[in-house]
C-alpha positions as CSV (number, residue, x, y, z in Angstrom):
1,M,7.9,36.6,-3.5
2,L,5.1,39.4,-3.7
3,N,4.1,38.9,0.0
4,S,7.0,38.0,1.7
5,K,8.0,41.9,0.7
6,I,4.3,42.8,1.4
7,F,5.2,41.0,4.7
8,A,8.2,42.9,5.3
9,R,7.5,46.4,4.8
10,F,4.7,45.6,7.2
11,L,7.1,44.9,9.8
12,S,9.1,47.6,9.1
13,D,6.4,49.9,9.0
14,Q,6.6,51.8,12.5
15,E,3.7,54.4,12.1
16,G,1.0,52.7,13.6
17,A,3.1,51.7,16.9
18,T,3.4,55.3,17.1
19,A,0.0,55.9,17.0
20,I,-0.3,53.0,19.8
21,E,2.4,55.0,21.6
22,Y,0.7,58.4,22.1
23,A,-2.8,56.6,22.8
24,L,-1.4,54.6,25.6
25,I,-0.1,58.0,26.9
26,A,-2.9,59.9,26.5
27,S,-5.2,57.3,27.5
28,L,-2.7,56.9,31.0
29,I,-2.8,61.1,31.3
30,A,-7.6,60.9,31.0
31,V,-6.9,58.0,33.6
32,F,-4.6,60.4,36.3
33,L,-6.4,63.2,35.8
34,I,-10.0,61.4,36.2
35,G,-8.4,60.1,39.4
36,A,-6.7,63.6,40.6
37,L,-10.0,64.9,39.9
38,A,-12.4,62.7,41.7
39,A,-10.5,62.7,44.5
40,L,-10.6,66.9,44.5
41,G,-13.7,67.7,43.9
42,T,-15.1,65.3,47.0
43,N,-12.6,67.7,49.3
44,L,-13.7,70.8,47.3
45,S,-17.4,69.9,47.8
46,S,-17.0,69.4,51.8
47,E,-15.1,73.1,51.7
48,F,-17.7,74.6,50.0
49,A,-20.3,73.1,52.4
50,E,-17.9,74.0,55.7
51,V,-18.3,77.9,54.2
52,G,-21.4,78.1,53.2
53,S,-22.8,77.0,56.7
54,A,-20.4,78.9,58.5
55,L,-22.1,81.5,55.6
56,K,-25.1,81.4,57.5
C-alpha cells in the first residue's frame, strides 16, 4: 500500500521532466552557438588576414 502511493506520487511529479526539458533546450542552444561561432571564427580569421596583408 505504501509503495503504491510513493510510486503514484513519483509518476505525477513533473518537476524533473521540466528540468530535463530546460537542460535539453539549453544544450541545443549551446550546440548551435558553438557551430555558429566556429563558422564565423574561420571567416573572421580569413578577413583579418586579408586586411592585414592589404595594410602591409
